[in-house]
N, C-alpha and C positions, 0 to 999 in steps of 0.2 A: 547810702546806708540802706541796709535791708531790714525793714521792720519785722520781718518774719524769721529772722536768724535764730531766735531762741526756741522756736516751735519744734516739737518732735512728733506731733500727730497732725496728719493732713486729713481733712474731711472734704470730699467732693460730692455734692448732691445738688441737683437742680431745684430742689424744693426746700426752702429755709425751714418750713414748719416741721420737716422730717429731720433736719440737721440739729435743731435746737436741743432736743432731748439728749442727743449724743454729746453735744458740746457741754451741756449741763452736767452730765454724768462724769465726764473727764474733769471738769472744773471742780467738782466736789472733792476729787482726789488731788487737786493742785496741779493737774496736767494741762498745759496750754495746747490749744487746738487752733490751727489756721484753717479757715473755711473758704472754699470757692464754690460758686454755683455753676461753674463750667462754661459760662458765656465767654467767648474769646476776648471781649473788651474788658473783662474783669481779671484777666490773668496777669501775673507779674511780667515785667519787662525781662528780656533775656538776661540782663546783668543782675537781676534780683531773683532768679530762679532759686527755689528752695534747696538747701543742702542739709544733711543731718536728720532727715525724717526717719523715724523708727517704725512708725505704724501709719498705714493709709486705710481709711474707711471710704470705700468707693461705691457710689450708686452706678450700677452698670448701664442704666438707661438715663441719659442726660436730657431726655425730653425733646430731642431734635427730630424725632420720627425715624424713619428708615426701618430696615429689617435685615435679617440674616447677619452677615459679617459687618454691616455698617455701624451697628450699635456698639459692639466692642471696639471697633476701629476708632470711633469718635472718642471713646473713653481713653484709649491709649494715646491718641493725639493730644488731648487736653492734659493728660498726666505728664506727657513729655514736655509740654510747654510750662508746666508748673515746676 
């Protein structure tokens, strides 16, 4: 069973304190948000990858360092895993 199946908004941010206000804002409108901090060990298994997401709120820099093309490449890789 995929516990995220009903979520339509994805929030990906490495800093929870930045994510909480966004989650609260959606919550006040009755919109469920699934949150990931971007760490590989916290991502869903391949069989539980999200489907039906309508909106993604993404932090471009997931705090892993790097520069140039590595920052967006890391984001794209994490997003593909979700």
